[in-house]
C-alpha positions, -999 to +999 in steps of 0.1 A: +578+132-315+542+135-303+537+126-267+509+103-259+483+118-235+477+094-207+439+090-200+429+084-164+406+055-158+377+056-134+381+030-106+349+012-096+343-013-068+368-041-064+394-020-081+380-025-116+394+001-141+369+016-164+382+028-198+352+025-221+315+030-219+312-008-224+333-013-193+312+013-174+279-005-183+293-039-175+306-029-141+283+000-132+289+015-098+263+041-090+280+056-060+313+059-078+297+075-109+280+101-087+313+109-070+330+114-103+301+135-115+302+158-084+340+162-089+335+170-126+358+141-135+330+122-153+329+149-180+367+148-183+367+111-186+341+112-214+360+141-232+393+122-231+377+093-249+358+114-275+324+106-261+315+142-270+277+139-271+276+122-237+300+147-222+279+176-234+247+160-220+264+155-186+277+191-185+240+203-189+230+184-157+232+206-125+246+189-094+216+203-075+191+188-098+168+164-079+167+141-109+205+142-117+211+105-109+183+094-133+194+118-160+230+106-157+219+070-161+199+079-192+229+096-208+252+066-200+226+040-213+219+026-178+185+015-165+181+038-135+156+015-118+182-013-117+206+007-095+185+035-079+185+018-045+224+019-044+221+055-033+196+050-006+204+057+030+197+032+058+163+049+067+151+047+031+163+011+028+143+001+059+113+020+046+113+003+013+119-031+029+088-026+050+067-016+020+079-047+001+069-069+030+035-054+030+032-057-008+042-094-007+007-101+009-009-091-024+016-104-051+046-126-054+055-112-088+092-100-085+088-074-112+060-057-093+078-060-059+109-044-075+087-014-085+074-009-049+080+029-053+052+029-079+028+012-056+001+033-037-012+018-005-030+050+004-043+082-012-012+101+000+010+075-017-009+080-050-006+118-048+032+115-040+038+093-070+018+116-093+038+146-080+071+130-090+088+134-123+087+116-146+054+099-137+056+062-142+036+047-170+022+020-147+009+027-111-002-001-088-031+006-064-031-018-035-063-031-018-078+003-009-102+030-019-088+059-040-103+093-050-096+106-085-103+143-086-100+162-119-063+170-113-054+133-112-075+125-142-056+151-162-024+131-159-028+110-191-012+078-205-011+060-172-022+024-166-035+018-130-034-019-119-053-031-088-035-055-064-059-073-041-096-080-043-110-047-030-095-019-051-120+008-057-118+042-074-142+071-073-141+099-099-147+133-082-155+154-112-184+177-122-187+160-156-189+123-165-155+107-173-146+079-198-111+068-187-100+056-222-109+090-237-085+108-214-057+083-218-061+063-186-065+026-183-078+006-152-071-031-147-086-051-118-101-020-103-138-013-096-151+022-105-176+032-079-198+061-069-197+052-032-172+066-007-165+042+021-155+071+043-191+080+044-197+048+064-183+065+095-215+086+096-236+054+091-218+037+121-230+066+143-265+061+130-263+024+137-253+031+173-284+053+178-306+026+162-293-004+182-317+001+211-347+003+188-335-028+168-331-048+200-367-043+209-377-062+178-353-092+183-371-124+189-360-151+214-348-175+187-325-148+173-304-146+205-271-162+200-258-190+223-220-191+218-190-211+230-156-196+225-122-213+221-095-194+238-061-212+241-079-246+238-102-239+267-139-241+260-160-217+280-198-217+280-210-183+270-243-165+279-272-161+256-265-129+236-287-107+215-271-099+181-272-062+190-250-068+221-222-081+199-225-052+174-229-026+201-197-038+219-177-040+186-187-005+176-170+010+207-136+004+192-118+017+161-102-017+154-117-043+131-136-069+151-146-102+136-160-136+147-148-167+129-163-201+129-168-230+104-140-214+083-161-182+077-155-147+092-183-123+101-179-085+107-190-081+143-198-044+137-225-052+112-258-059+130-273-072+098-245-098+096-248-107+133-286-112+130-285-131+097-257-155+107-266-170+140-244-194+159-254-229+171-247-237+207-215-257+211-197-241+182-161-230+187-158-193+178-126-173+174-124-136+181-103-116+157-093-080+164-069-057+144-061-020+149-048+006+173-071-006+202-071-043+193-062-054+228-090-035+244-115-047+218-104-083+224-108-080+262-143-065+258-155-092+233-141-120+256-160-105+285-192-103+265-190-138+253-182-152+287-205-132+309-231-117+286-241-080+284-239-061+317-274-049+315-303-074+316-315-088+283-352-082+274-372-112+262 
């Protein structure tokens, strides 16, 4: 009499027994699958059930392979992205949560938020994504400036989608590039020849020119300002436009003045001169960056007491 060979089941979370691939897909447990794989029990389980093709494919995957989890999912017919976070440690989970929170400022699309690993907030993020394997077919560029040297442009069949209103890309190549001809598509992204990083040099030039510009400012261009700080209205001194700009440029943080529902960049002397304030208006100071507190204190002092040196009329 032929003895029946008992087949061992895999046990997933909540004690669920897995005896077929259909069971596995319905109750998929990423951590358990990886444990069975490391112990070489996954191959045995597949062989016992005559899933020969799947068993051979799993045997070919090395435990040390960086992409083993994704390859295992592909063999078993599982969408890796649906379960990849099950293997994350606490640090990675916190890192991804922080990125999703930041991403939610630009989109509320759950499909995009779920693919936060394919979102580049910085140039380093973009290069990390493109260094991975496989490279995603869609990469999201989030509200920033990105450089595309020839090495990035060689990576074809990718769609780049901009999130936010200020996504710009500059091609850094010796020859003109037509994106569609190299298999690259851009959506909601401005292709530009300008590099905003060059503005740092322009800021230094503005600082040198402030004194000269101030000589040409007329009396009617001086800005009488009231400020609203914690509901307390304080009468400010008459200020030349250059005094606001000169003070703001001392700091790395973004410094803005907001009134009548509009915001002006305090570091732009052209903005400051062209958008004067009417005496009696309530103005809010906005600072953002690593030295935001110092910038706020300096702007408050300027608006309340005026520039420390005498103003020339």
